[in-house]
C-alpha positions, -999 to 999 in steps of 0.1 A, spaced: -489 82 -164 -503 117 -177 -471 125 -189 -465 140 -228 -451 111 -248 -421 104 -254 -419 126 -288 -403 163 -280 -428 179 -304 -454 168 -269 -465 187 -248 -487 186 -216 -525 196 -225 -528 236 -237 -560 254 -258 -557 261 -289 -557 297 -304 -577 296 -342 -551 296 -366 -523 285 -345 -491 271 -364 -482 233 -348 -454 210 -361 -466 178 -352 -435 156 -346 -412 183 -357 -415 180 -393 -445 198 -412 -461 225 -399 -499 221 -399 -525 252 -391 -558 246 -365 -588 258 -386 -626 265 -379 -627 233 -374 -594 221 -356 -597 208 -320 -590 230 -292 -566 214 -273 -542 189 -271 -509 175 -266 -484 192 -294 -463 221 -295 -478 260 -307 -446 282 -326 -470 307 -339 -504 314 -351 -521 330 -388 -534 363 -383 -569 362 -388 -573 383 -423 -550 353 -433 -571 329 -424 -593 323 -453 -560 323 -478 -548 293 -456 -580 280 -461 -579 276 -499 -540 270 -499 -534 234 -518 -519 208 -498 -482 203 -504 -483 244 -510 -451 261 -502 -462 288 -475 -435 314 -459 -450 326 -427 -442 360 -421 -438 373 -378 -458 407 -382 -469 426 -347 -501 431 -332 -506 467 -349 -496 451 -379 -523 424 -374 -553 447 -363 -545 465 -399 -544 435 -423 -576 424 -400 -595 460 -407 -578 464 -445 -594 429 -452 -631 437 -435 -630 468 -456 -624 447 -487 -648 422 -481 -672 450 -477 -665 466 -503 -671 433 -525 -704 426 -506 -711 463 -522 -703 454 -556 -723 425 -559 -758 434 -537 
């Protein structure tokens, strides 16, 4: 009675991190952003790093995207770089 359904992309309820990449129905990936649900029943294939989430949010529907695997060190370096860039922009506009 509490199964995940018949679709192979369904799983038993799980928590989703901000930026998680899912492929509901196995056809087209979606990225969960700030306004997304925090749990549900689709398999997660990866997570977009924090430094790229604003870029993902600006994409128009059906824009082709290539996901690239990074390790934790690369993700943290990208987040630091993005934060420094935003700090410089903030200072320039102040």
